[in-house]
N, C-alpha and C positions, 0 to 999 in steps of 0.2 A: 813094531810093525807100522808101516806108513799107511796113512788113511787114503782110500781110493775115491772118497766122496767130497763133495763141498756142499756148504750151506748156501741159502739164499744171498747172504751177505758176501760170502767168498766168491760165489759165481759171478755176482754183479761186478766185484772188483777184478776178477779174472778176465772177464770179457769187455769190461769197460763201460758198463751201463749202470743206470741207477737201480736201487732196490725195487722201486715202484715198477720199473720196467720189467724186471724179472717176474714180480708177482702177476703183472698184466699177461705176460707171456705164458706163464704157467696157467692161469685161469683160461686162456684162450688156446691152450695146447699147442703153442708154438716152439716149445723148448722141451726136450726130453728130461723127464724128472721121475722121481720115485717119491711117494708119500708114505711115511711111516707115522700112522696115527695123524697127528696134526702137523708133524714136521715134514719139510720138503728137502729132498736131497738130490744132488746131481752127480753122476759118475764122471770123473775127470776124462777118462778114455772116451765116453760117449759125447761129452761136450765138445772135445777135441775133433771127433769125427763130424759132429754136427757143424761145427765151425767150417770144416773143409767143405762139407756139403753145400753150405750157405755160400761160400766163396765161389764154388763151381757154378751154382745156379746164377749168381750175379754176372759171372763172365759169359754165360750162355745168352743172356738178355741182350748183351752188347753186340 
């Protein structure tokens, strides 16, 4: 069965930012995530959708 979630390290690599940036975005509730006790997970499907939304928002500003 294929995993549907990413860890902090994996999502940082997936979207091309630093691990510290991901932790900051989680803390400031800027990126969709799920906490399971002390661990933080990201749904691949949700991250892809969130990235598309971010792209659309950046185009609207122009």
